[in-house]
C-alpha positions, -999 to +999 in steps of 0.1 A: +063+336+273+032+335+251+036+331+214+025+358+191-008+355+172+011+348+140+031+321+157-001+304+168-019+308+135+006+299+108+009+262+116-029+258+115-032+278+083-004+258+067-021+225+077-055+237+063-039+247+029-020+214+026-052+195+035-072+213+008-044+208-017-043+170-011-080+164-006-095+185-033-083+164-063-097+133-046-130+151-040-132+163-076-125+129-089-154+113-069-177+143-076-171+141-113-179+104-113-214+111-100-221+141-122-242+138-154-222+143-186-238+178-191-224+190-158-190+176-165-185+194-199-203+226-187-182+258-190-193+267-155-179+242-130-204+224-109-187+222-075-214+202-057-233+177-079-271+178-073-283+154-100-264+123-090-261+095-116-245+060-114-243+055-151-206+062-152-199+035-127-220+011-147-200+019-178-168+012-159-179-021-143-194-033-176-160-030-193-145-062-206-127-083-179-132-056-152-139-081-124-111-104-136-087-074-132-101-067-097-096-103-087-061-104-101-051-072-083-065-084-050-048-118-052-013-105-060-015-075-037-028-094-006-004-123-011+026-100-016+017-081+017+012-113+037+044-130+024+065-098+030+052-095+065+059-131+074+095-129+060+101-094+075+090-104+110+117-131+111+143-109+094+135-078+116+138-099+148+171-114+137+186-080+128+173-063+160+180-090+186+208-112+173+244-105+167+261-123+139+288-117+113+277-097+083+247-081+102+256-046+092+261-058+056+225-072+056+212-038+068+231-019+042+219-043+015+183-038+025+188+000+024+203-003-011+175-025-023+150+000-009+166+029-029+170+009-061+146+019-089+127-013-098+117+001-132+153-002-145+152-040-138+120-047-157+138-060-187+159-084-166+128-095-147+111-101-180+139-124-192+139-143-160+101-149-162+103-157-199+131-183-194+110-199-166+080-201-189+059-181-165+047-152-187+010-143-182+009-157-147+002-142-114+030-161-096+059-139-109+039-107-100+033-120-065+070-129-060+084-097-073+059-075-055+069-093-023+106-085-030+097-050-040+081-041-006+103-064+016+132-040+022+110-013+036+090-038+057+122-053+072+138-019+080+106-005+095+098-035+117+134-037+128+130-003+144+099-014+162+115-046+174+145-028+187+123-003+206+108-031+227+128-035+259+148-067+261+137-070+297+102-078+287+113-107+265+138-120+291+111-119+318+088-140+297+116-165+291+124-167+328+087-174+334+090-205+311+084-191+276+106-202+247+121-175+225+093-181+200+066-179+226+081-147+240+081-132+206+045-141+199+031-131+234+053-100+242+069-085+211+044-092+184+014-073+201+037-043+205+045-043+167+009-035+158+016+001+147+046-011+126+026-039+110-002-015+101+022+010+086+041-015+066+009-033+054-005+000+042+028+009+023+030-026+008-006-026-003-004+008-020+029-001-037+017-034-051-018-021-059-004+008-080+024-011-097+023-008-135+056-013-154+061-050-144+026-062-153+028-042-185+058-062-196+053-097-183+015-101-186+002-094-221-030-115-218-061-098-205-069-127-181-036-121-162-035-083-161-043-061-131-063-029-125-035-003-131-030-016-166-068-016-172-070+020-159-043+032-184-062+018-213-096+028-201-096+063-216-083+049-249-113+026-251-139+052-240-124+083-256-134+115-239-160+100-216-146+118-185-174+106-163-166+070-169-129+077-166-134+093-132-157+065-121-130+040-131-104+060-111-127+062-081-132+024-082-094+020-083-089+043-053-117+029-031-098-001-017-069+021-007-091+046+010-110+018+029-077+002+039-063+036+051-094+043+073-094+007+087-056+005+095-054+040+108-079+032+135-063-001+143-028+014+145-039+038+172-055+011+193-025-011+187-002+013+206-014-002+239-024-036+227+008-052+241+008-036+275+021-058+302+000-060+334+019-060+367 
C-alpha cells in the first residue's frame, strides 16, 4: 500500500529543518569572519557578504602565541588519538575474542569510565600532576586525554571486532597465519569504519577540552587553542569579526577531519573483503 503524501514528505521536511538548524550557525560564523566591521554591526543583517575581507583573520593569527597554541593542540590531540587507538585495538580484541575471568567486570568498568564526568576529577588530576612536578607540560595533557577517550574507543572497536566472523580468522590461521598476522590481515582492514568513527570522536573530544588545560597549564607556552579562544574576546573586546575569525580557525581542523574521515569510512566498509 502506498504511503500518503504526508507520510512521504514529513521525514524529508524534518531532515531539512534539522540540517538548517545545525548548519546555519556554522555558516554565520564563517560569513561574519569575512565581513567588514560595518556589515557586522549594521542594523540590517548582511546574509551574504559581498565585500570580503581577511583583516579579521590577520588580527586573530597575529595574536600573541597563536601558532604556539596551534602546535600544542595538534601535538596533544594527535598523540592522544594514536595512543588510544593502539591500546584500544588490543583491548577490544581481547574483550571480543578471548574468554577470561573478570571479562564482564572490565566491560562494566569501561562503561562506567565512559559515563564519568571528567570535570569533577580536575582537582584530583591537578594534585597528581603537581606532585609529579609536571605542571605546564604537554605530557599530562596527552596522557589524560588518552584516558579520556579510551573507554569509548575500546567499547566501539569491541563491537566491530565481534562483528567479524570467527571463521575468517580461523581460516587464515589454518593457512599458516599466526593470531597476530590474522588480526592484521583479516580483522584490521574490516575495522576501518570503527577506526574512523573513534578517531573522529577522540580528536573532537581532545581538541575541545578546556577545564584540564585551564587548571594544569598556566604558562602561555603550554596552553592550547580552547583556552586561547576563551580569552580572545577579553583581549579584543567587541571585535566580533576577529572573534568569529578565531572561532572559524578553531573549527577548520575538525571540519577538514570530518570530510576526510567520512569519505574514508565509506570506502573502508569493503576494504577488508575476502576474495574467494
